[in-house]
C-alpha positions, -999 to +999 in steps of 0.1 A: +000+000+000+015+034-010+014+064+013-016+080-005-037+048-001-027+045+035-037+081+042-070+076+025-078+045+045-071+064+077-093+093+065-122+069+057-120+040+083-142+010+078-174+005+098-156-023+117-128+001+126-152+028+138-171+004+162-137-010+174-126+026+182-158+029+203-146+002+226-166-027+212-148-061+213-136-076+181-156-108+188-188-088+189-179-069+157-172-102+139-204-117+151-224-087+140-210-084+106-208-121+098-232-131+071-249-097+067-252-078+035-255-042+048-242-019+075-277-013+090-284-050+094-249-054+110-254-025+134-289-037+143-275-071+152-247-055+172-270-032+191-292-062+200-261-080+214-250-050+234-285-045+248-285-081+260-251-077+277-263-044+293-293-062+307-271-089+322-248-064+337-278-045+352-291-078+367-256-084+382-256-049+396-290-054+412-278-086+428-248-068+443-271-041+457-293-068+472-263-084+488-253-051+503-287-043+516-293-077+531-258-081+544-257-119+539-257-145+511-295-144+513-292-113+491-285-137+462-321-146+463-350-125+451-366-101+476-397-123+478-377-153+490-354-132+512-385-119+529-395-154+538-362-162+555-353-129+570-363-138+605-343-170+607-314-169+632-279-167+618-267-200+607-301-216+606-301-218+568-273-241+557-252-234+527-267-264+510-302-251+517-293-218+501-279-236+470-312-255+467-332-223+469-310-207+443-315-236+419-352-237+425-355-199+419-337-201+387-356-231+375-391-223+387-390-186+396-392-166+429-427-179+438-415-216+436-385-208+458-407-189+483-430-219+486-399-242+490-385-218+517-413-230+541-396-264+545-363-248+554-380-226+580-396-256+595-364-276+595-346-247+612-372-248+640-377-285+644-344-303+652-361-337+650-372-330+614-338-317+605-322-349+618-345-370+598-339-348+567-301-353+572-306-391+576-326-394+544-302-372+524-274-394+535-293-425+524-303-409+491-266-403+483-261-441+481-285-443+452-257-441+427-249-460+395-238-491+415-274-497+426-300-514+404-332-494+399-350-526+410-333-528+443-360-533+470-343-507+493-355-480+469-391-487+477-384-487+515-365-454+513-392-438+491-418-447+517-396-431+544-392-399+523-430-397+518-436-401+555-411-374+562-425-350+537-460-356+551-447-347+586-430-315+571-463-305+554-482-309+587-456-288+605-459-261+578-496-261+581-495-258+619-470-230+617-492-207+596-465-202+570-489-205+541-510-177+555-479-156+559-469-163+523-502-151+511-498-119+530-463-114+515-475-121+480-502-094+484-474-070+490-453-081+461-468-065+430-440-079+408-455-113+414-491-104+409-492-119+374-476-152+383-497-183+382-496-205+413-500-236+392-468-226+373-449-224+406-464-256+419-452-276+389-459-312+392-430-332+406-425-352+374-418-320+355-397-307+383-373-337+382-369-333+345-360-296+348-336-299+378-300-296+367-289-328+384-274-359+368-294-386+387-285-422+384-311-447+372-317-458+408-322-422+419-346-415+391-366-446+400-366-435+437-379-400+428-406-415+406-417-438+435-418-408+459-440-390+434-464-420+431-466-423+469-473-386+472-500-389+446-516-418+464-515-400+497-530-369+481-559-390+468-565-408+501-562-378+524-573-350+501-541-332+510-516-311+489-482-326+499-451-304+494-426-315+468-390-323+475 
């Protein structure tokens, strides 16, 4: 390239060069211009990509602000769920409990996690139920790929889990947590349009959506728990809580 051509190229930079000078990454530039035939189409694609990134950054900023306001890891959860757990004493909510709520909220939304929070409130206030929860969780951890889905221990453990969840549901009902949740929902305008049925997704759908790699034995166990819950629901006209 001679000096004149080089000077001309500097005087009339390409569209890619102009957006690069604006601080936009080369990867974003290449993605926007790839396969397009005109500058307007490319810029529209680029603008859409930047808007999506801006929304993600704003969501992260909001999460940081919630953490600052709450002053604990509970700030990672939405205000609706945090409001359910605010009165728990320090340390009552375990790290694993928080992880479960975070997964639930991201899978089923804030209302689903707010409903699930009831079980952790009850577990925090009933040592005997917490002890049984820990025992069952330890037993469930043995349902790995070394166990056959037809192992008779699965049926026995599923019955124990169903009994435990029934006891948890009864404790939740006695505590008045459901009524408190309804009051909280009335104050949460942002959740006014959410359908309760959507949050109370049936357990079969829930298992399919949860980001866990269950073994065949564990899948069979979860299925049996569902079936036992369904049977108990029909027999007692109750609405058992899901795991």
